TORTORLO-111870 format. One record per residue (C-alpha): residue number from 1; residue in one letter; x, z, y. Coordinates in nm, 2 decimals, always signed. Each point is the difference from the previous one (the first is absolute). Example, Ala and Ser with C-alpha at 12.3 -4.5 7.8 and 13.67 -1.06 7.14 Angstrom:
REM residues 2
  tilo  rofi       u       w       v
     1     A   +1.23   +0.78   -0.45
     2     S   +0.14   -0.07   +0.34
REM end
This chain:
REM residues 557
  tilo  rofi       u       w       v
     1     M   +4.25   +0.72   +3.17
     2     A   +0.05   +0.37   +0.11
     3     N   +0.17   +0.09   -0.33
     4     G   +0.22   -0.31   +0.01
     5     L   +0.13   +0.10   +0.34
     6     A   +0.05   +0.36   -0.12
     7     V   +0.23   -0.13   -0.27
     8     L   +0.21   -0.18   +0.26
     9     I   +0.07   +0.31   +0.21
    10     P   +0.25   +0.17   -0.25
    11     L   +0.17   -0.33   -0.04
    12     T   +0.04   -0.02   +0.38
    13     F   +0.15   +0.35   +0.00
    14     R   +0.24   -0.10   -0.27
    15     E   +0.13   -0.31   +0.19
    16     G   +0.02   +0.21   +0.33
    17     I   +0.20   +0.28   -0.16
    18     D   +0.23   -0.23   -0.20
    19     S   +0.06   -0.20   +0.32
    20     I   +0.11   +0.32   +0.18
    21     V   +0.23   +0.08   -0.29
    22     R   +0.15   -0.35   +0.01
    23     H   +0.01   -0.08   +0.37
    24     G   -0.01   +0.34   +0.18
    25     T   -0.09   -0.03   +0.37
    26     S   -0.05   -0.37   -0.02
    27     A   -0.29   +0.03   -0.24
    28     P   -0.32   -0.16   +0.14
    29     L   -0.19   +0.33   +0.01
    30     Y   -0.26   -0.12   +0.25
    31     F   -0.10   -0.28   -0.25
    32     Y   -0.05   +0.24   -0.29
    33     A   -0.18   +0.26   +0.22
    34     L   -0.24   -0.26   +0.14
    35     A   -0.06   -0.13   -0.35
    36     V   -0.09   +0.34   -0.13
    37     I   -0.23   +0.06   +0.30
    38     L   -0.18   -0.34   -0.05
    39     L   -0.03   +0.05   -0.38
    40     T   -0.15   +0.34   +0.06
    41     L   -0.25   -0.13   +0.26
    42     G   -0.09   -0.29   -0.24
    43     K   -0.05   +0.25   -0.29
    44     G   -0.23   +0.21   +0.22
    45     W   -0.20   -0.30   +0.11
    46     G   -0.02   -0.11   -0.37
    47     D   -0.11   +0.35   -0.11
    48     Y   -0.28   -0.01   +0.27
    49     L   -0.13   -0.34   -0.12
    50     T   +0.02   +0.09   -0.37
    51     H   -0.18   +0.33   +0.05
    52     Q   -0.26   -0.16   +0.22
    53     R   -0.07   -0.26   -0.27
    54     I   -0.01   +0.25   -0.29
    55     A   -0.20   +0.25   +0.20
    56     G   -0.25   -0.27   +0.09
    57     M   -0.02   -0.10   -0.37
    58     G   -0.06   +0.37   -0.09
    59     Q   -0.27   +0.03   +0.26
    60     R   -0.16   -0.32   -0.11
    61     I   -0.01   +0.11   -0.37
    62     A   -0.14   +0.34   +0.10
    63     Y   -0.26   -0.18   +0.21
    64     D   -0.10   -0.23   -0.29
    65     L   +0.00   +0.30   -0.25
    66     R   -0.23   +0.21   +0.22
    67     N   -0.24   -0.30   +0.04
    68     Q   +0.01   -0.07   -0.37
    69     I   -0.06   +0.36   -0.10
    70     F   -0.29   +0.03   +0.25
    71     S   -0.16   -0.33   -0.10
    72     H   +0.04   +0.09   -0.37
    73     L   -0.16   +0.34   +0.05
    74     Q   -0.30   -0.17   +0.16
    75     S   -0.05   -0.20   -0.32
    76     L   +0.01   +0.29   -0.24
    77     P   -0.32   +0.14   -0.14
    78     P   -0.15   +0.35   +0.09
    79     S   +0.10   +0.12   -0.35
    80     F   +0.37   -0.02   +0.11
    81     F   -0.06   +0.22   +0.31
    82     D   -0.20   +0.24   -0.21
    83     R   +0.33   +0.08   -0.18
    84     A   +0.25   -0.05   +0.28
    85     N   +0.10   +0.25   +0.27
    86     T   -0.04   -0.13   +0.36
    87     G   +0.32   +0.18   +0.12
    88     D   +0.20   -0.15   -0.29
    89     L   -0.12   -0.35   +0.08
    90     M   +0.10   +0.06   +0.37
    91     S   +0.34   +0.12   -0.11
    92     R   +0.06   -0.31   -0.21
    93     S   -0.12   -0.23   +0.28
    94     T   +0.23   +0.16   +0.26
    95     S   +0.28   +0.22   -0.13
    96     D   +0.08   -0.21   -0.31
    97     V   -0.01   -0.32   +0.20
    98     E   +0.24   +0.16   +0.25
    99     G   +0.23   +0.08   -0.29
   100     V   +0.01   -0.37   -0.10
   101     R   +0.06   -0.10   +0.36
   102     M   +0.29   +0.24   +0.04
   103     F   +0.17   -0.13   -0.31
   104     I   -0.03   -0.36   +0.12
   105     T   +0.12   +0.09   +0.35
   106     W   +0.30   +0.22   -0.09
   107     S   +0.08   -0.01   -0.37
   108     L   -0.02   -0.38   -0.05
   109     S   +0.23   -0.07   +0.29
   110     T   +0.24   +0.27   -0.11
   111     I   +0.01   -0.13   -0.36
   112     L   +0.07   -0.36   +0.13
   113     E   +0.27   +0.15   +0.23
   114     I   +0.17   +0.19   -0.29
   115     F   -0.01   -0.31   -0.22
   116     F   +0.17   -0.23   +0.26
   117     L   +0.25   +0.26   +0.12
   118     F   +0.09   +0.10   -0.35
   119     S   +0.06   -0.36   -0.11
   120     A   +0.19   -0.11   +0.31
   121     S   +0.21   +0.32   +0.03
   122     L   +0.09   -0.01   -0.37
   123     V   +0.15   -0.35   +0.04
   124     L   +0.19   +0.07   +0.32
   125     M   +0.13   +0.34   -0.11
   126     S   +0.12   -0.15   -0.33
   127     L   +0.19   -0.27   +0.19
   128     M   +0.18   +0.28   +0.19
   129     S   +0.07   +0.23   -0.29
   130     W   -0.17   -0.02   -0.34
   131     Q   +0.16   +0.33   -0.11
   132     L   -0.15   +0.19   +0.30
   133     T   -0.33   -0.18   -0.05
   134     L   -0.02   +0.12   -0.36
   135     L   +0.08   +0.35   +0.11
   136     S   -0.27   -0.02   +0.27
   137     F   -0.26   -0.10   -0.25
   138     A   +0.11   +0.24   -0.27
   139     L   -0.27   +0.25   +0.10
   140     F   -0.28   -0.26   +0.00
   141     P   -0.11   +0.08   -0.36
   142     I   -0.05   +0.36   +0.11
   143     L   -0.19   -0.13   +0.30
   144     G   -0.22   -0.21   -0.22
   145     Y   -0.07   +0.29   -0.23
   146     T   -0.09   +0.22   +0.30
   147     V   -0.23   -0.27   +0.14
   148     M   -0.19   -0.05   -0.33
   149     R   -0.04   +0.37   -0.06
   150     F   -0.13   +0.05   +0.35
   151     R   -0.25   -0.29   -0.05
   152     H   -0.14   +0.14   -0.32
   153     R   -0.04   +0.35   +0.14
   154     I   -0.15   -0.09   +0.34
   155     R   -0.27   -0.24   -0.11
   156     P   -0.23   +0.26   -0.17
   157     R   +0.05   +0.23   +0.29
   158     Y   -0.12   -0.26   +0.25
   159     L   -0.30   -0.08   -0.23
   160     A   -0.09   +0.37   +0.01
   161     V   +0.04   +0.01   +0.38
   162     Q   -0.23   -0.31   +0.05
   163     E   -0.26   +0.14   -0.23
   164     Q   -0.01   +0.33   +0.19
   165     Y   -0.03   -0.19   +0.32
   166     G   -0.32   -0.16   -0.14
   167     Q   -0.14   +0.34   -0.10
   168     M   +0.08   +0.15   +0.34
   169     A   -0.16   -0.30   +0.18
   170     T   -0.31   +0.04   -0.21
   171     A   -0.03   +0.36   +0.09
   172     L   +0.05   -0.08   +0.37
   173     Q   -0.26   -0.27   -0.01
   174     E   -0.26   +0.22   -0.17
   175     N   +0.07   +0.29   +0.24
   176     L   -0.05   -0.22   +0.31
   177     A   -0.31   -0.16   -0.14
   178     G   -0.15   +0.34   -0.09
   179     I   +0.13   +0.21   +0.29
   180     R   -0.35   +0.10   +0.12
   181     L   -0.09   +0.13   -0.35
   182     I   +0.33   +0.18   -0.02
   183     Q   -0.06   +0.17   +0.33
   184     A   -0.36   +0.08   -0.08
   185     Y   +0.10   +0.18   -0.32
   186     Q   +0.30   +0.16   +0.16
   187     Q   +0.24   -0.16   -0.24
   188     E   +0.27   -0.08   +0.25
   189     Q   +0.25   +0.24   -0.15
   190     T   -0.07   -0.11   -0.36
   191     E   +0.05   -0.37   +0.09
   192     T   +0.31   +0.09   +0.20
   193     A   +0.14   +0.18   -0.30
   194     R   -0.09   -0.29   -0.23
   195     F   +0.17   -0.25   +0.23
   196     R   +0.30   +0.23   +0.03
   197     D   +0.04   +0.00   -0.38
   198     L   -0.01   -0.37   -0.01
   199     N   +0.25   -0.02   +0.28
   200     E   +0.23   +0.25   -0.17
   201     E   -0.01   -0.22   -0.32
   202     L   +0.09   -0.30   +0.21
   203     F   +0.28   +0.19   +0.16
   204     R   +0.13   +0.11   -0.34
   205     R   -0.01   -0.35   -0.14
   206     S   +0.16   -0.14   +0.31
   207     M   +0.28   +0.26   -0.01
   208     A   +0.06   -0.09   -0.37
   209     A   +0.06   -0.36   +0.11
   210     A   +0.21   +0.12   +0.30
   211     R   +0.22   +0.20   -0.23
   212     E   +0.08   -0.31   -0.21
   213     R   +0.10   -0.18   +0.32
   214     A   +0.21   +0.30   +0.11
   215     I   +0.20   +0.00   -0.32
   216     Y   +0.05   -0.37   +0.01
   217     L   +0.12   -0.05   +0.36
   218     P   +0.30   +0.25   -0.02
   219     T   +0.10   -0.15   -0.34
   220     M   +0.01   -0.35   +0.16
   221     Y   +0.20   +0.13   +0.29
   222     W   +0.25   +0.17   -0.23
   223     L   +0.05   -0.32   -0.20
   224     G   +0.06   -0.19   +0.32
   225     T   +0.24   +0.25   +0.14
   226     A   +0.19   +0.02   -0.33
   227     T   +0.03   -0.38   +0.00
   228     G   +0.14   +0.01   +0.35
   229     G   +0.26   +0.26   -0.10
   230     M   +0.12   -0.21   -0.29
   231     I   +0.02   -0.31   +0.21
   232     L   +0.21   +0.19   +0.26
   233     W   +0.24   +0.12   -0.27
   234     F   +0.05   -0.32   -0.19
   235     G   -0.03   -0.24   +0.29
   236     G   +0.25   +0.20   +0.20
   237     H   +0.25   -0.03   -0.28
   238     Q   -0.06   -0.38   +0.00
   239     V   +0.06   -0.03   +0.37
   240     I   +0.32   +0.20   -0.03
   241     A   +0.11   -0.22   -0.29
   242     G   -0.07   -0.31   +0.20
   243     T   -0.25   -0.15   -0.25
   244     L   -0.29   +0.05   +0.25
   245     T   +0.02   -0.06   +0.38
   246     L   -0.11   +0.26   +0.24
   247     G   -0.27   -0.24   +0.13
   248     E   -0.13   -0.05   -0.36
   249     F   -0.01   +0.37   -0.06
   250     V   -0.21   +0.05   +0.32
   251     A   -0.22   -0.29   -0.10
   252     F   -0.04   +0.15   -0.35
   253     I   -0.11   +0.33   +0.14
   254     G   -0.24   -0.19   +0.24
   255     Y   -0.17   -0.17   -0.30
   256     V   -0.03   +0.33   -0.18
   257     G   -0.16   +0.14   +0.32
   258     L   -0.22   -0.31   +0.01
   259     L   -0.13   +0.08   -0.35
   260     A   -0.03   +0.38   +0.07
   261     R   -0.31   -0.01   +0.21
   262     P   -0.23   -0.20   -0.23
   263     L   +0.14   +0.19   -0.30
   264     T   -0.06   +0.33   +0.17
   265     I   -0.36   -0.07   +0.07
   266     L   -0.05   -0.16   -0.34
   267     G   -0.18   +0.32   -0.12
   268     W   -0.24   -0.02   +0.29
   269     V   -0.05   -0.37   -0.08
   270     I   -0.07   +0.08   -0.36
   271     S   -0.24   +0.28   +0.09
   272     L   -0.19   -0.24   +0.22
   273     A   +0.00   -0.26   -0.28
   274     Q   -0.14   +0.27   -0.24
   275     R   -0.26   +0.10   +0.24
   276     A   -0.10   -0.37   +0.05
   277     V   -0.03   -0.04   -0.38
   278     V   -0.22   +0.30   -0.02
   279     S   -0.21   -0.12   +0.30
   280     L   -0.03   -0.35   -0.14
   281     G   -0.13   +0.15   -0.33
   282     R   -0.26   +0.20   +0.18
   283     I   -0.11   -0.30   +0.20
   284     E   -0.01   -0.21   -0.31
   285     D   -0.23   +0.26   -0.16
   286     I   -0.26   -0.10   +0.27
   287     L   +0.07   -0.37   +0.00
   288     S   -0.02   -0.03   -0.38
   289     M   -0.36   +0.13   +0.01
   290     V   -0.22   -0.29   -0.09
   291     P   -0.30   -0.04   +0.24
   292     P   -0.33   -0.12   -0.14
   293     A   -0.03   -0.37   -0.01
   294     T   -0.14   -0.13   +0.33
   295     R   -0.09   -0.32   -0.17
   296     P   -0.14   -0.04   -0.35
   297     A   +0.26   -0.10   -0.27
   298     Q   -0.24   -0.25   -0.17
   299     G   -0.20   -0.22   +0.23
   300     E   -0.16   +0.09   +0.32
   301     F   -0.37   +0.04   +0.08
   302     T   -0.19   -0.01   +0.32
   303     V   -0.32   +0.17   +0.09
   304     P   -0.28   -0.16   +0.21
   305     P   -0.02   +0.07   +0.37
   306     A   -0.24   +0.28   +0.09
   307     A   -0.23   -0.24   +0.18
   308     T   -0.06   -0.21   -0.32
   309     A   -0.03   +0.28   -0.25
   310     G   -0.36   +0.06   -0.11
   311     R   -0.15   +0.34   +0.06
   312     E   -0.11   +0.03   -0.37
   313     Q   +0.35   -0.05   -0.12
   314     P   +0.20   +0.32   -0.03
   315     V   +0.28   +0.03   +0.25
   316     I   +0.17   +0.27   -0.19
   317     A   -0.04   +0.09   -0.37
   318     F   +0.16   +0.25   -0.24
   319     E   -0.01   -0.10   -0.37
   320     A   +0.07   +0.29   -0.23
   321     V   +0.29   +0.12   +0.21
   322     D   +0.23   +0.28   -0.13
   323     F   +0.28   +0.14   +0.21
   324     A   +0.27   +0.26   -0.09
   325     Y   +0.26   +0.15   +0.23
   326     N   +0.32   +0.11   -0.17
   327     G   -0.18   +0.01   -0.33
   328     R   -0.29   +0.21   +0.14
   329     P   -0.34   -0.18   -0.02
   330     I   -0.17   -0.02   +0.34
   331     L   -0.28   -0.26   -0.06
   332     R   -0.17   -0.10   -0.32
   333     G   -0.23   -0.30   -0.06
   334     I   -0.10   -0.05   +0.37
   335     T   -0.24   -0.29   +0.04
   336     L   -0.16   -0.07   +0.33
   337     Q   -0.10   -0.29   +0.23
   338     G   -0.03   -0.03   +0.38
   339     R   -0.17   -0.28   +0.19
   340     R   +0.01   -0.10   +0.36
   341     G   -0.24   +0.21   +0.21
   342     E   +0.03   +0.30   -0.23
   343     L   +0.10   +0.35   +0.11
   344     I   +0.11   +0.18   -0.32
   345     A   +0.07   +0.37   +0.01
   346     I   +0.23   +0.16   -0.26
   347     T   -0.02   +0.38   -0.04
   348     G   +0.10   +0.26   -0.25
   349     P   +0.22   +0.31   -0.04
   350     S   +0.36   +0.01   +0.13
   351     G   +0.25   -0.16   -0.23
   352     A   -0.26   -0.22   -0.16
   353     G   +0.19   -0.33   +0.08
   354     K   -0.22   -0.12   +0.29
   355     S   +0.29   -0.09   +0.23
   356     T   +0.18   -0.18   -0.28
   357     I   -0.29   -0.25   -0.02
   358     G   +0.09   -0.11   +0.36
   359     H   +0.37   -0.01   -0.08
   360     L   -0.06   -0.24   -0.29
   361     I   -0.20   -0.24   +0.21
   362     A   +0.29   -0.03   +0.25
   363     R   +0.25   -0.01   -0.29
   364     L   +0.19   +0.30   +0.13
   365     Y   +0.00   +0.07   -0.37
   366     D   -0.07   -0.23   -0.30
   367     V   -0.25   +0.07   -0.27
   368     S   +0.11   +0.12   -0.34
   369     A   -0.28   -0.19   -0.17
   370     G   -0.29   -0.22   +0.10
   371     K   -0.03   -0.21   +0.32
   372     V   -0.07   +0.04   +0.37
   373     M   -0.16   -0.32   +0.12
   374     L   -0.03   -0.15   +0.35
   375     H   -0.26   -0.28   +0.00
   376     G   +0.05   -0.03   -0.37
   377     V   +0.38   -0.02   +0.02
   378     D   +0.23   +0.27   -0.14
   379     V   +0.17   +0.16   +0.30
   380     R   +0.33   -0.02   -0.20
   381     Q   -0.03   -0.38   +0.01
   382     L   -0.03   +0.00   +0.38
   383     P   +0.29   +0.00   +0.24
   384     L   +0.03   +0.35   +0.15
   385     Q   -0.02   -0.13   +0.35
   386     E   -0.32   -0.18   -0.07
   387     L   -0.16   +0.30   -0.18
   388     R   +0.09   +0.25   +0.27
   389     R   -0.12   -0.23   +0.27
   390     R   -0.34   +0.04   -0.15
   391     V   +0.00   +0.37   -0.05
   392     A   +0.00   +0.26   +0.28
   393     V   +0.07   +0.37   -0.08
   394     V   -0.06   +0.33   +0.17
   395     P   +0.20   +0.25   -0.21
   396     Q   -0.09   +0.36   -0.05
   397     E   +0.31   +0.11   +0.18
   398     T   -0.02   -0.15   +0.35
   399     F   +0.34   -0.14   +0.12
   400     L   +0.06   -0.12   +0.36
   401     F   +0.33   -0.13   +0.14
   402     S   +0.16   +0.15   +0.30
   403     V   -0.10   -0.29   +0.23
   404     S   -0.29   -0.05   +0.23
   405     V   -0.37   +0.03   -0.09
   406     A   -0.04   -0.37   +0.05
   407     E   +0.29   -0.08   -0.23
   408     N   -0.14   +0.22   -0.27
   409     L   -0.34   -0.16   +0.02
   410     A   +0.15   -0.35   -0.02
   411     Y   +0.26   +0.09   -0.26
   412     G   -0.15   -0.25   -0.26
   413     R   -0.07   -0.26   +0.27
   414     P   +0.27   +0.02   +0.26
   415     D   -0.14   -0.32   +0.16
   416     A   -0.35   +0.14   +0.05
   417     P   -0.13   -0.05   +0.35
   418     A   -0.05   +0.30   +0.23
   419     Q   -0.37   -0.06   +0.00
   420     A   -0.02   +0.03   -0.38
   421     I   +0.20   +0.32   +0.01
   422     Q   -0.22   +0.15   +0.26
   423     R   -0.31   -0.10   -0.18
   424     I   +0.11   +0.16   -0.33
   425     A   +0.09   +0.32   +0.19
   426     H   -0.36   +0.01   +0.14
   427     D   -0.14   -0.06   -0.35
   428     T   +0.19   +0.29   -0.15
   429     C   -0.08   +0.25   +0.27
   430     L   +0.35   +0.00   +0.13
   431     W   -0.03   -0.16   +0.35
   432     D   -0.11   +0.31   +0.18
   433     S   +0.29   +0.20   -0.15
   434     I   +0.25   -0.28   +0.09
   435     Q   -0.12   +0.00   +0.36
   436     A   +0.09   +0.37   +0.03
   437     F   +0.36   -0.06   -0.12
   438     P   +0.27   +0.00   +0.27
   439     Q   +0.08   -0.37   -0.04
   440     G   -0.32   -0.10   -0.16
   441     I   +0.04   -0.24   -0.29
   442     S   +0.37   -0.03   +0.07
   443     T   +0.05   +0.38   -0.06
   444     L   +0.27   +0.07   -0.27
   445     V   -0.16   +0.20   -0.28
   446     G   +0.33   +0.18   -0.11
   447     E   +0.14   +0.02   -0.35
   448     R   -0.27   -0.04   -0.26
   449     G   -0.26   +0.01   +0.29
   450     I   +0.08   +0.37   +0.07
   451     T   -0.16   -0.02   +0.35
   452     L   -0.34   -0.10   -0.15
   453     S   -0.26   +0.22   -0.17
   454     G   -0.07   -0.05   -0.37
   455     G   -0.33   -0.17   +0.08
   456     Q   +0.16   -0.23   +0.26
   457     K   +0.27   -0.10   -0.25
   458     Q   -0.26   -0.08   -0.27
   459     R   -0.19   -0.22   +0.25
   460     V   +0.32   -0.18   +0.10
   461     A   +0.06   -0.07   -0.37
   462     L   -0.36   -0.13   -0.05
   463     A   +0.03   -0.22   +0.31
   464     R   +0.33   -0.14   -0.12
   465     A   -0.15   -0.10   -0.34
   466     L   -0.32   -0.15   +0.16
   467     L   +0.22   -0.20   +0.24
   468     Y   +0.22   -0.12   -0.29
   469     G   -0.30   -0.16   -0.17
   470     G   +0.00   -0.11   -0.36
   471     E   -0.28   -0.02   -0.26
   472     V   +0.05   +0.34   -0.15
   473     L   +0.00   +0.32   +0.21
   474     I   +0.12   +0.31   -0.18
   475     L   -0.07   +0.33   +0.18
   476     D   +0.14   +0.31   -0.16
   477     D   -0.17   +0.31   +0.14
   478     P   -0.01   -0.14   +0.36
   479     F   -0.23   +0.26   +0.15
   480     S   +0.16   +0.33   -0.11
   481     N   +0.10   +0.09   +0.36
   482     V   -0.29   -0.14   +0.20
   483     D   -0.33   +0.17   +0.10
   484     A   -0.34   -0.09   -0.13
   485     E   -0.10   -0.20   +0.32
   486     T   +0.32   -0.20   -0.01
   487     E   -0.04   -0.06   -0.37
   488     E   -0.34   -0.15   +0.05
   489     Q   +0.12   -0.24   +0.27
   490     L   +0.30   -0.10   -0.22
   491     L   -0.23   -0.06   -0.29
   492     G   -0.19   -0.25   +0.21
   493     T   +0.33   -0.18   +0.08
   494     I   +0.09   -0.01   -0.37
   495     R   -0.34   -0.12   -0.10
   496     T   +0.04   -0.29   +0.25
   497     A   +0.34   -0.07   -0.14
   498     A   -0.14   -0.01   -0.35
   499     R   -0.21   -0.31   +0.08
   500     D   +0.30   -0.22   -0.06
   501     R   +0.19   +0.20   -0.25
   502     V   -0.02   +0.26   -0.28
   503     V   +0.07   +0.36   +0.11
   504     L   +0.12   +0.26   -0.25
   505     L   -0.04   +0.34   +0.16
   506     I   +0.15   +0.31   -0.17
   507     T   -0.17   +0.31   +0.13
   508     H   -0.18   +0.33   -0.07
   509     R   -0.20   -0.01   +0.33
   510     I   -0.38   +0.02   -0.06
   511     K   -0.10   -0.23   +0.29
   512     T   +0.26   -0.26   -0.11
   513     L   -0.13   +0.01   -0.36
   514     Q   -0.36   -0.04   +0.12
   515     A   +0.10   -0.31   +0.20
   516     A   +0.16   -0.18   -0.30
   517     D   -0.16   -0.28   -0.19
   518     R   +0.14   +0.13   -0.32
   519     I   +0.18   +0.32   -0.10
   520     M   +0.25   +0.03   -0.29
   521     V   +0.07   +0.34   -0.13
   522     V   +0.36   +0.02   -0.14
   523     A   +0.13   +0.29   -0.21
   524     D   +0.29   +0.03   -0.24
   525     G   +0.10   -0.36   +0.08
   526     R   -0.34   -0.14   -0.11
   527     I   -0.32   -0.12   +0.18
   528     L   -0.26   +0.25   -0.12
   529     A   -0.30   -0.12   +0.20
   530     E   -0.10   -0.28   +0.24
   531     G   -0.30   -0.05   +0.22
   532     T   -0.15   +0.08   +0.34
   533     H   +0.00   +0.35   +0.15
   534     Q   -0.36   +0.06   -0.11
   535     Q   +0.05   -0.14   -0.35
   536     L   +0.30   +0.22   -0.06
   537     L   -0.17   +0.31   +0.14
   538     A   -0.29   -0.07   -0.24
   539     Q   +0.25   -0.02   -0.29
   540     G   +0.16   +0.33   +0.09
   541     G   +0.33   +0.05   -0.18
   542     L   +0.33   +0.00   +0.18
   543     Y   -0.13   -0.17   +0.31
   544     G   -0.27   +0.25   +0.04
   545     E   +0.26   +0.28   -0.02
   546     L   +0.23   -0.17   +0.25
   547     Y   -0.29   -0.06   +0.23
   548     A   -0.12   +0.36   -0.01
   549     H   +0.36   +0.13   +0.05
   550     Q   +0.05   -0.23   +0.30
   551     C   -0.33   +0.10   +0.15
   552     V   +0.11   +0.37   -0.01
   553     R   +0.34   -0.09   +0.16
   554     E   -0.15   -0.20   +0.28
   555     S   -0.26   +0.27   +0.07
   556     L   +0.28   +0.25   +0.04
   557     A   +0.22   -0.23   +0.21
REM end
């Protein structure tokens, strides 16, 4: 509607000026003046409505894209995040989405405006003077060449800028996450210099893109001005010769001016379009990543409820499991079983593959060979939601969200009653600490739980897993930051929890190993020995060495 009214304004000027030429003082100037004012108001109102609709569409697409990217990231396996940079993912989820939104909001509307105005103006200008119209469009081939050359040159520069944004965002994220380590090692100047280098590279790449725009805009302005000069010269002669009325000449110049604005910003429009193409490609790189199947491709199996499963039947079993990461063997021929009521400790030197065993049970990674079974069913044949509902994990690296203590405790069970949360806090020796917090259990723990001590964070993670439930409880070095007295109390809580589930506890702690029903010694990706604490001590070997080494460490602690 707005562009249609814009096309009528030069026609109104034509009729008004020609009326003055023909009728002099008797020309109805009030009528034409009022018509121009009303058409201008109508165009302004139409522009407002159009921009509001297109801006709304752009915001809606950006909203959907952000949700889609975030949802897709939640479904990707840990192996993807092992390779990806957090800052780059943040840049793709924010800056690149914004690039797409800006194209839709500004470029799309401008492209539609150019198409309509070009078509309508071409017809009306041709009806007034086809010779002058041909002259006006004589420079369009040069314009088209300029636009295409600019498009090909600006795209790689925008890609370089967006990639550098990702690197800089990664550096910033790492710096903020490790600020305490940086300050402790007095590396502030080093990190500042590293960030300055990244920022300088971003500046250099941005300036390269800006130079392309700086060359393009004056060129477009010169083409427009040259066209105006040619129209003045040739059109003026037509008015003098009487083949073109003064009103038509003014209207003709009005149509050229109408086309001037969208053509002038065509370079900016194209740069936005190129940025959007680059951004969409970077977003597509994420969305094209195929997540692991949440439901099995062939058939679907169910496992019996925990209450009906017999205690003699293995809850979890590994059958000759191999696992390799990026071609590097981690586990070889792992065979084990765990039954309800068992507390199984896994120990061994660092890098032996102990944590990987827990990762395979929860299907954070898939085996390379063999099977991991839950109640006799291959975990790959179970829906992921069903599998992970039955497995609770306390990872080696404790992670807490920047919400309250209560929300962290109930993260896996947000509907858990307050009494259950309080009870699990008592069972994990947390309640006394919570009572000392400023707002008690509602106290915010800060980013990654920064306001809590290492031991408190580990106890929150343990309580979270116990409250979550499940038939398999995987604890990866859960006592590394707790004292001996607290460890003994927590072992009692874990022993109680093991009555209705199987517990796999990865640890080096002597007291924990002594409390286990069975101990598995893992080294070089293999289970070297299995038995109780006393049996393994009697055998000597690697377990005896680890035990002696740990005794020395604990005596010196």
